[in-house]
N, CA, C, O and CB atoms as a CASP TS submission, in Angstrom:
PFRMAT TS
TARGET T0000
AUTHOR 0000-0000-0000
METHOD Language model
MODEL 1
PARENT N/A
ATOM      1  N   MET     1      31.492 -15.780 -11.266  1.00  0.00           N
ATOM      2  CA  MET     1      31.120 -14.996 -12.896  1.00  0.00           C
ATOM      3  C   MET     1      29.636 -15.350 -13.314  1.00  0.00           C
ATOM      4  O   MET     1      29.348 -16.429 -13.832  1.00  0.00           O
ATOM      5  CB  MET     1      32.239 -15.680 -14.352  1.00  0.00           C
ATOM      6  N   GLN     2      28.487 -14.102 -12.979  1.00  0.00           N
ATOM      7  CA  GLN     2      27.578 -13.999 -12.882  1.00  0.00           C
ATOM      8  C   GLN     2      26.530 -14.346 -14.193  1.00  0.00           C
ATOM      9  O   GLN     2      26.455 -13.316 -14.863  1.00  0.00           O
ATOM     10  CB  GLN     2      27.687 -13.000 -12.363  1.00  0.00           C
ATOM     11  N   THR     3      25.800 -15.295 -14.719  1.00  0.00           N
ATOM     12  CA  THR     3      25.462 -14.869 -16.230  1.00  0.00           C
ATOM     13  C   THR     3      24.539 -14.052 -16.643  1.00  0.00           C
ATOM     14  O   THR     3      24.263 -13.610 -15.528  1.00  0.00           O
ATOM     15  CB  THR     3      25.154 -15.800 -16.934  1.00  0.00           C
ATOM     16  N   PRO     4      23.871 -13.520 -17.308  1.00  0.00           N
ATOM     17  CA  PRO     4      22.942 -12.428 -17.841  1.00  0.00           C
ATOM     18  C   PRO     4      21.638 -13.123 -17.723  1.00  0.00           C
ATOM     19  O   PRO     4      20.749 -12.500 -18.303  1.00  0.00           O
ATOM     20  CB  PRO     4      23.260 -11.901 -19.415  1.00  0.00           C
ATOM     21  N   ASP     5      21.265 -14.166 -17.179  1.00  0.00           N
ATOM     22  CA  ASP     5      19.976 -14.930 -16.958  1.00  0.00           C
ATOM     23  C   ASP     5      19.627 -14.606 -15.796  1.00  0.00           C
ATOM     24  O   ASP     5      18.536 -14.175 -15.423  1.00  0.00           O
ATOM     25  CB  ASP     5      19.991 -16.367 -17.063  1.00  0.00           C
ATOM     26  N   ASN     6      21.197 -14.954 -14.799  1.00  0.00           N
ATOM     27  CA  ASN     6      21.080 -14.669 -13.485  1.00  0.00           C
ATOM     28  C   ASN     6      21.205 -13.248 -13.057  1.00  0.00           C
ATOM     29  O   ASN     6      20.939 -12.902 -11.906  1.00  0.00           O
ATOM     30  CB  ASN     6      21.963 -15.401 -12.852  1.00  0.00           C
ATOM     31  N   ASP     7      21.723 -12.190 -14.244  1.00  0.00           N
ATOM     32  CA  ASP     7      21.345 -10.784 -13.946  1.00  0.00           C
ATOM     33  C   ASP     7      19.994 -10.789 -13.833  1.00  0.00           C
ATOM     34  O   ASP     7      19.291 -10.750 -12.823  1.00  0.00           O
ATOM     35  CB  ASP     7      21.767  -9.774 -14.945  1.00  0.00           C
ATOM     36  N   LYS     8      19.706 -10.843 -15.004  1.00  0.00           N
ATOM     37  CA  LYS     8      18.370 -10.496 -14.816  1.00  0.00           C
ATOM     38  C   LYS     8      16.954 -11.396 -13.982  1.00  0.00           C
ATOM     39  O   LYS     8      15.804 -10.976 -13.857  1.00  0.00           O
ATOM     40  CB  LYS     8      18.110 -10.305 -16.146  1.00  0.00           C
ATOM     41  N   LEU     9      17.320 -12.253 -13.675  1.00  0.00           N
ATOM     42  CA  LEU     9      16.431 -12.724 -12.411  1.00  0.00           C
ATOM     43  C   LEU     9      16.994 -11.807 -11.087  1.00  0.00           C
ATOM     44  O   LEU     9      16.268 -11.171 -10.323  1.00  0.00           O
ATOM     45  CB  LEU     9      16.660 -14.588 -12.088  1.00  0.00           C
ATOM     46  N   TRP    10      18.395 -11.902 -11.024  1.00  0.00           N
ATOM     47  CA  TRP    10      17.665 -10.387  -9.773  1.00  0.00           C
ATOM     48  C   TRP    10      17.424  -9.233  -9.908  1.00  0.00           C
ATOM     49  O   TRP    10      17.501  -8.493  -8.927  1.00  0.00           O
ATOM     50  CB  TRP    10      18.340  -9.918  -8.712  1.00  0.00           C
ATOM     51  N   ARG    11      16.995  -8.649 -11.394  1.00  0.00           N
ATOM     52  CA  ARG    11      16.459  -7.695 -11.302  1.00  0.00           C
ATOM     53  C   ARG    11      15.198  -7.558 -11.149  1.00  0.00           C
ATOM     54  O   ARG    11      14.723  -6.471 -10.819  1.00  0.00           O
ATOM     55  CB  ARG    11      16.759  -7.209 -11.991  1.00  0.00           C
ATOM     56  N   ILE    12      14.637  -8.367 -11.310  1.00  0.00           N
ATOM     57  CA  ILE    12      12.764  -8.758 -11.051  1.00  0.00           C
ATOM     58  C   ILE    12      12.556  -9.200  -9.948  1.00  0.00           C
ATOM     59  O   ILE    12      11.554  -9.010  -9.257  1.00  0.00           O
ATOM     60  CB  ILE    12      11.997  -9.914 -11.937  1.00  0.00           C
ATOM     61  N   ALA    13      13.769 -10.011  -9.625  1.00  0.00           N
ATOM     62  CA  ALA    13      13.653  -9.871  -7.531  1.00  0.00           C
ATOM     63  C   ALA    13      13.869  -8.834  -7.136  1.00  0.00           C
ATOM     64  O   ALA    13      13.113  -8.558  -6.204  1.00  0.00           O
ATOM     65  CB  ALA    13      14.704 -10.642  -6.467  1.00  0.00           C
ATOM     66  N   LYS    14      14.574  -8.044  -7.386  1.00  0.00           N
ATOM     67  CA  LYS    14      14.974  -6.588  -6.949  1.00  0.00           C
ATOM     68  C   LYS    14      13.104  -5.509  -6.902  1.00  0.00           C
ATOM     69  O   LYS    14      12.552  -4.899  -5.986  1.00  0.00           O
ATOM     70  CB  LYS    14      16.447  -5.856  -8.564  1.00  0.00           C
ATOM     71  N   LYS    15      12.766  -5.720  -8.151  1.00  0.00           N
ATOM     72  CA  LYS    15      12.198  -5.050  -8.364  1.00  0.00           C
ATOM     73  C   LYS    15      10.917  -5.328  -7.412  1.00  0.00           C
ATOM     74  O   LYS    15      10.467  -4.479  -6.643  1.00  0.00           O
ATOM     75  CB  LYS    15      12.230  -4.993  -9.593  1.00  0.00           C
ATOM     76  N   ARG    16      10.402  -6.606  -7.566  1.00  0.00           N
ATOM     77  CA  ARG    16       9.342  -7.225  -6.855  1.00  0.00           C
ATOM     78  C   ARG    16       9.375  -6.898  -5.859  1.00  0.00           C
ATOM     79  O   ARG    16       8.354  -6.341  -5.455  1.00  0.00           O
ATOM     80  CB  ARG    16       9.217  -8.383  -6.800  1.00  0.00           C
ATOM     81  N   ALA    17      10.699  -7.068  -4.764  1.00  0.00           N
ATOM     82  CA  ALA    17      10.731  -6.461  -3.631  1.00  0.00           C
ATOM     83  C   ALA    17      10.404  -5.081  -3.350  1.00  0.00           C
ATOM     84  O   ALA    17       9.641  -4.666  -2.477  1.00  0.00           O
ATOM     85  CB  ALA    17      11.737  -6.641  -3.279  1.00  0.00           C
ATOM     86  N   ASN    18      11.077  -4.416  -4.201  1.00  0.00           N
ATOM     87  CA  ASN    18      10.309  -2.967  -4.106  1.00  0.00           C
ATOM     88  C   ASN    18       9.103  -2.613  -3.698  1.00  0.00           C
ATOM     89  O   ASN    18       8.689  -2.059  -2.679  1.00  0.00           O
ATOM     90  CB  ASN    18      10.200  -2.452  -5.131  1.00  0.00           C
ATOM     91  N   PHE    19       8.427  -3.166  -5.000  1.00  0.00           N
ATOM     92  CA  PHE    19       6.598  -3.317  -5.190  1.00  0.00           C
ATOM     93  C   PHE    19       6.274  -3.917  -4.008  1.00  0.00           C
ATOM     94  O   PHE    19       5.072  -3.735  -3.816  1.00  0.00           O
ATOM     95  CB  PHE    19       5.905  -4.374  -6.549  1.00  0.00           C
ATOM     96  N   LYS    20       6.870  -4.670  -2.950  1.00  0.00           N
ATOM     97  CA  LYS    20       6.046  -5.579  -2.544  1.00  0.00           C
ATOM     98  C   LYS    20       6.575  -4.590  -0.820  1.00  0.00           C
ATOM     99  O   LYS    20       5.922  -5.003   0.138  1.00  0.00           O
ATOM    100  CB  LYS    20       6.439  -7.582  -3.050  1.00  0.00           C
ATOM    101  N   LYS    21       7.477  -3.590  -0.504  1.00  0.00           N
ATOM    102  CA  LYS    21       7.549  -2.447   0.681  1.00  0.00           C
ATOM    103  C   LYS    21       6.729  -1.499   0.386  1.00  0.00           C
ATOM    104  O   LYS    21       6.125  -0.925   1.293  1.00  0.00           O
ATOM    105  CB  LYS    21       8.884  -1.756   0.927  1.00  0.00           C
ATOM    106  N   SER    22       6.518  -1.094  -1.158  1.00  0.00           N
ATOM    107  CA  SER    22       5.490   0.342  -1.143  1.00  0.00           C
ATOM    108  C   SER    22       4.326   0.024  -0.833  1.00  0.00           C
ATOM    109  O   SER    22       3.635   0.799  -0.172  1.00  0.00           O
ATOM    110  CB  SER    22       5.274   1.153  -2.467  1.00  0.00           C
ATOM    111  N   ALA    23       3.681  -1.670  -1.414  1.00  0.00           N
ATOM    112  CA  ALA    23       2.228  -1.535  -1.204  1.00  0.00           C
ATOM    113  C   ALA    23       2.250  -1.970   0.155  1.00  0.00           C
ATOM    114  O   ALA    23       1.055  -2.253   0.246  1.00  0.00           O
ATOM    115  CB  ALA    23       1.230  -2.376  -2.187  1.00  0.00           C
ATOM    116  N   PHE    24       2.650  -2.193   1.104  1.00  0.00           N
ATOM    117  CA  PHE    24       2.912  -2.727   2.331  1.00  0.00           C
ATOM    118  C   PHE    24       3.050  -1.149   3.025  1.00  0.00           C
ATOM    119  O   PHE    24       2.494  -1.155   4.124  1.00  0.00           O
ATOM    120  CB  PHE    24       4.331  -3.875   2.370  1.00  0.00           C
ATOM    121  N   ALA    25       3.645   0.217   2.679  1.00  0.00           N
ATOM    122  CA  ALA    25       4.054   1.524   3.187  1.00  0.00           C
ATOM    123  C   ALA    25       2.298   1.774   2.807  1.00  0.00           C
ATOM    124  O   ALA    25       1.430   2.237   3.547  1.00  0.00           O
ATOM    125  CB  ALA    25       5.599   2.560   2.283  1.00  0.00           C
ATOM    126  N   TYR    26       2.210   1.411   1.760  1.00  0.00           N
ATOM    127  CA  TYR    26       0.942   2.192   1.319  1.00  0.00           C
ATOM    128  C   TYR    26      -0.136   1.879   2.177  1.00  0.00           C
ATOM    129  O   TYR    26      -0.605   2.966   2.515  1.00  0.00           O
ATOM    130  CB  TYR    26       0.495   1.893  -0.116  1.00  0.00           C
ATOM    131  N   VAL    27      -0.848   0.864   2.766  1.00  0.00           N
ATOM    132  CA  VAL    27      -1.411  -0.048   3.171  1.00  0.00           C
ATOM    133  C   VAL    27      -1.267   0.555   4.545  1.00  0.00           C
ATOM    134  O   VAL    27      -2.181   0.726   5.352  1.00  0.00           O
ATOM    135  CB  VAL    27      -0.937  -1.378   2.779  1.00  0.00           C
ATOM    136  N   VAL    28      -0.616   0.708   4.625  1.00  0.00           N
ATOM    137  CA  VAL    28       0.408   1.124   6.552  1.00  0.00           C
ATOM    138  C   VAL    28      -0.251   2.509   6.795  1.00  0.00           C
ATOM    139  O   VAL    28      -0.728   2.955   7.838  1.00  0.00           O
ATOM    140  CB  VAL    28       2.844   1.495   6.530  1.00  0.00           C
ATOM    141  N   VAL    29      -0.120   3.291   5.099  1.00  0.00           N
ATOM    142  CA  VAL    29      -0.562   4.523   5.953  1.00  0.00           C
ATOM    143  C   VAL    29      -1.292   5.092   5.557  1.00  0.00           C
ATOM    144  O   VAL    29      -1.126   6.292   5.773  1.00  0.00           O
ATOM    145  CB  VAL    29       0.149   5.381   6.275  1.00  0.00           C
ATOM    146  N   ASN    30      -2.639   4.698   4.689  1.00  0.00           N
ATOM    147  CA  ASN    30      -3.803   4.027   4.420  1.00  0.00           C
ATOM    148  C   ASN    30      -4.835   4.370   5.720  1.00  0.00           C
ATOM    149  O   ASN    30      -5.559   5.338   5.954  1.00  0.00           O
ATOM    150  CB  ASN    30      -3.452   2.416   4.201  1.00  0.00           C
ATOM    151  N   ILE    31      -4.574   3.199   6.404  1.00  0.00           N
ATOM    152  CA  ILE    31      -4.921   2.252   7.448  1.00  0.00           C
ATOM    153  C   ILE    31      -4.773   3.677   9.129  1.00  0.00           C
ATOM    154  O   ILE    31      -5.683   4.024   9.882  1.00  0.00           O
ATOM    155  CB  ILE    31      -3.404   0.515   7.337  1.00  0.00           C
ATOM    156  N   PHE    32      -3.186   4.156   9.134  1.00  0.00           N
ATOM    157  CA  PHE    32      -3.521   5.187   9.598  1.00  0.00           C
ATOM    158  C   PHE    32      -3.913   6.409   9.016  1.00  0.00           C
ATOM    159  O   PHE    32      -4.738   6.910   9.780  1.00  0.00           O
ATOM    160  CB  PHE    32      -2.820   5.331  10.179  1.00  0.00           C
ATOM    161  N   LEU    33      -3.781   6.921   8.326  1.00  0.00           N
ATOM    162  CA  LEU    33      -4.980   7.667   8.271  1.00  0.00           C
ATOM    163  C   LEU    33      -6.549   7.985   8.523  1.00  0.00           C
ATOM    164  O   LEU    33      -7.097   8.865   9.186  1.00  0.00           O
ATOM    165  CB  LEU    33      -4.933   7.692   7.643  1.00  0.00           C
ATOM    166  N   TRP    34      -7.106   6.818   7.656  1.00  0.00           N
ATOM    167  CA  TRP    34      -8.323   6.174   8.213  1.00  0.00           C
ATOM    168  C   TRP    34      -8.539   5.996  10.344  1.00  0.00           C
ATOM    169  O   TRP    34      -9.404   6.429  11.105  1.00  0.00           O
ATOM    170  CB  TRP    34      -8.155   4.465   7.332  1.00  0.00           C
ATOM    171  N   THR    35      -7.536   5.337  10.530  1.00  0.00           N
ATOM    172  CA  THR    35      -7.443   5.776  12.046  1.00  0.00           C
ATOM    173  C   THR    35      -7.820   7.267  12.443  1.00  0.00           C
ATOM    174  O   THR    35      -8.745   7.525  13.213  1.00  0.00           O
ATOM    175  CB  THR    35      -5.970   5.575  12.515  1.00  0.00           C
ATOM    176  N   ILE    36      -7.191   8.012  11.975  1.00  0.00           N
ATOM    177  CA  ILE    36      -6.961   9.655  12.864  1.00  0.00           C
ATOM    178  C   ILE    36      -8.258  10.121  12.247  1.00  0.00           C
ATOM    179  O   ILE    36      -9.325  10.130  12.861  1.00  0.00           O
ATOM    180  CB  ILE    36      -5.297  10.926  12.398  1.00  0.00           C
ATOM    181  N   TYR    37      -8.155  10.378  11.414  1.00  0.00           N
ATOM    182  CA  TYR    37     -10.073  10.282  10.807  1.00  0.00           C
ATOM    183  C   TYR    37     -11.214   9.933  11.337  1.00  0.00           C
ATOM    184  O   TYR    37     -12.159  10.695  11.542  1.00  0.00           O
ATOM    185  CB  TYR    37     -10.392   9.420   9.850  1.00  0.00           C
ATOM    186  N   TRP    38     -11.138   7.899  11.757  1.00  0.00           N
ATOM    187  CA  TRP    38     -12.427   7.666  12.400  1.00  0.00           C
ATOM    188  C   TRP    38     -12.365   8.274  14.249  1.00  0.00           C
ATOM    189  O   TRP    38     -13.405   8.369  14.901  1.00  0.00           O
ATOM    190  CB  TRP    38     -12.713   5.792  12.214  1.00  0.00           C
ATOM    191  N   ILE    39     -11.324   8.537  14.696  1.00  0.00           N
ATOM    192  CA  ILE    39     -10.880   9.062  15.585  1.00  0.00           C
ATOM    193  C   ILE    39     -10.822  10.543  15.940  1.00  0.00           C
ATOM    194  O   ILE    39     -10.597  10.733  17.135  1.00  0.00           O
ATOM    195  CB  ILE    39     -10.001   8.621  15.534  1.00  0.00           C
ATOM    196  N   THR    40     -10.981  11.734  15.133  1.00  0.00           N
ATOM    197  CA  THR    40     -11.714  13.063  14.970  1.00  0.00           C
ATOM    198  C   THR    40     -12.655  13.070  15.019  1.00  0.00           C
ATOM    199  O   THR    40     -13.182  13.668  15.957  1.00  0.00           O
ATOM    200  CB  THR    40     -11.659  13.703  14.124  1.00  0.00           C
ATOM    201  N   HIS    41     -13.697  12.206  13.739  1.00  0.00           N
ATOM    202  CA  HIS    41     -14.916  12.962  13.449  1.00  0.00           C
ATOM    203  C   HIS    41     -15.940  11.399  14.055  1.00  0.00           C
ATOM    204  O   HIS    41     -17.160  11.229  14.057  1.00  0.00           O
ATOM    205  CB  HIS    41     -15.058  13.632  11.394  1.00  0.00           C
ATOM    206  N   GLY    42     -14.793  10.469  14.519  1.00  0.00           N
ATOM    207  CA  GLY    42     -16.046   9.571  15.099  1.00  0.00           C
ATOM    208  C   GLY    42     -16.890   8.592  13.304  1.00  0.00           C
ATOM    209  O   GLY    42     -16.740   8.793  12.099  1.00  0.00           O
ATOM    210  N   TYR    43     -17.698   7.609  14.109  1.00  0.00           N
ATOM    211  CA  TYR    43     -18.014   6.245  13.328  1.00  0.00           C
ATOM    212  C   TYR    43     -19.225   7.260  12.591  1.00  0.00           C
ATOM    213  O   TYR    43     -19.208   6.977  11.393  1.00  0.00           O
ATOM    214  CB  TYR    43     -18.588   4.505  14.434  1.00  0.00           C
ATOM    215  N   GLU    44     -20.439   8.512  12.900  1.00  0.00           N
ATOM    216  CA  GLU    44     -20.998   9.196  12.247  1.00  0.00           C
ATOM    217  C   GLU    44     -20.451   9.870  11.591  1.00  0.00           C
ATOM    218  O   GLU    44     -21.078  10.134  10.565  1.00  0.00           O
ATOM    219  CB  GLU    44     -21.607   9.641  12.669  1.00  0.00           C
ATOM    220  N   GLY    45     -19.436  10.360  11.682  1.00  0.00           N
ATOM    221  CA  GLY    45     -18.928  11.500  10.647  1.00  0.00           C
ATOM    222  C   GLY    45     -18.913  10.965   8.878  1.00  0.00           C
ATOM    223  O   GLY    45     -18.436  11.767   8.075  1.00  0.00           O
ATOM    224  N   PHE    46     -19.312   9.949   8.484  1.00  0.00           N
ATOM    225  CA  PHE    46     -19.291   9.367   7.370  1.00  0.00           C
ATOM    226  C   PHE    46     -20.514   8.801   7.344  1.00  0.00           C
ATOM    227  O   PHE    46     -21.088   8.269   8.294  1.00  0.00           O
ATOM    228  CB  PHE    46     -18.259   8.548   7.172  1.00  0.00           C
ATOM    229  N   GLU    47     -20.884   8.919   6.288  1.00  0.00           N
ATOM    230  CA  GLU    47     -22.759   9.023   5.624  1.00  0.00           C
ATOM    231  C   GLU    47     -22.723   8.166   4.671  1.00  0.00           C
ATOM    232  O   GLU    47     -21.819   7.506   5.183  1.00  0.00           O
ATOM    233  CB  GLU    47     -23.454  10.601   4.828  1.00  0.00           C
ATOM    234  N   PHE    48     -22.987   7.494   3.507  1.00  0.00           N
ATOM    235  CA  PHE    48     -23.274   7.249   2.542  1.00  0.00           C
ATOM    236  C   PHE    48     -24.733   7.963   2.452  1.00  0.00           C
ATOM    237  O   PHE    48     -25.759   7.628   3.044  1.00  0.00           O
ATOM    238  CB  PHE    48     -23.063   5.918   2.370  1.00  0.00           C
ATOM    239  N   LYS    49     -24.553   8.963   1.612  1.00  0.00           N
ATOM    240  CA  LYS    49     -25.782   9.274   1.172  1.00  0.00           C
ATOM    241  C   LYS    49     -26.612   9.042  -0.370  1.00  0.00           C
ATOM    242  O   LYS    49     -26.288   9.261  -1.537  1.00  0.00           O
ATOM    243  CB  LYS    49     -25.693  10.466   1.439  1.00  0.00           C
ATOM    244  N   ALA    50     -27.564   8.611   0.144  1.00  0.00           N
ATOM    245  CA  ALA    50     -28.439   7.842  -1.060  1.00  0.00           C
ATOM    246  C   ALA    50     -28.528   8.752  -2.426  1.00  0.00           C
ATOM    247  O   ALA    50     -28.216   9.943  -2.407  1.00  0.00           O
ATOM    248  CB  ALA    50     -30.138   7.547  -0.501  1.00  0.00           C
ATOM    249  N   SER    51     -28.996   8.061  -3.648  1.00  0.00           N
ATOM    250  CA  SER    51     -30.063   9.106  -4.418  1.00  0.00           C
ATOM    251  C   SER    51     -30.867   8.719  -5.034  1.00  0.00           C
ATOM    252  O   SER    51     -30.912   7.852  -5.907  1.00  0.00           O
ATOM    253  CB  SER    51     -29.685   9.930  -5.253  1.00  0.00           C
ATOM    254  N   ALA    52     -31.806   9.572  -4.459  1.00  0.00           N
ATOM    255  CA  ALA    52     -33.097   8.703  -4.707  1.00  0.00           C
ATOM    256  C   ALA    52     -33.909   9.829  -5.373  1.00  0.00           C
ATOM    257  O   ALA    52     -35.057   9.614  -5.764  1.00  0.00           O
ATOM    258  CB  ALA    52     -33.891   7.983  -3.229  1.00  0.00           C
TER
END
């Protein structure tokens, strides 16, 4: 039988694991999108405009 503390720890561990999966997916998708942008527009496609 599991104790209430053990159940609480399992819930915390599951939330932490889900966050890590979501964070990893976010990073992978953003790298993919930036790669597509870089391939289609090239390095010169992105310019910083200085306000003067």
